[in-house]
N, C-alpha and C positions, 0 to 999 in steps of 0.2 A: 508587529510584536506578538508573542504568544507561542502557541504550539504549531508546528509544521509537520504535516504527514510526509514521511520519507519511506518509501518502499525499499529503496536500494540496500541499505544496511541489513535489513531482515532477510531479503532475498539472497544477498551475497553470503551471509553467514550460513545459509542452507544450500548453497550452490545452485540457486534457481535464477531464472531470467524472467523478464516481464512476459516473454512469450510463454514460458512455463506457467506463469500465473494466469495468463489469459486462457490457456488450455484447461486449467483447473477451476475456472470460474465462468460466470456469464458475461464478464467484461471483455470487450474487444481490446486489441493491442493499442490502437490510437487513444482510447479512453485512459488506459493505464499509463501511457506515456504522458498524457496531459496531467494526470494526477502526480506523476513523478516530477514534472516541471513546476508544480505548484499552482496550476491554473484553476484548481478547485479549492474551495475554502470550507464548504459545508458538507459534512458526511453523515449519513444515516447510520444508526447503530447496526442495522442489518448489513449495510455495506462493509463496515469495519469487521463485523463478525465473519462475513464471507471471505474477506481478504485474509484474516487471521486463520480461519479454518484451512484455507488453501495453502498458506505459507507454513502453518504449524507454529504460530507465535501467539503471544498475548498482545492485546490492543496497545498497551503502553510501549511496546517495542517499535511501533510504527511512527511514533511521534518524537520529535526533537524540539527542544526549546530554543527559540531564537531571541531570547530576552537580552 
């Protein structure tokens, strides 16, 4: 329960792929795929900022509630 990080909707809204995000950040594709599958639960603010800067979104757009 709680908040779940979801890259897909923010990427799709901007016509980006996980590969595009990998190219724009220091995160490799397997890591981003693991994030998308929900295999990570703890994120540093700097990680969220890097993702948002690369995607062009606000941090809140990356999270979905699964309550």
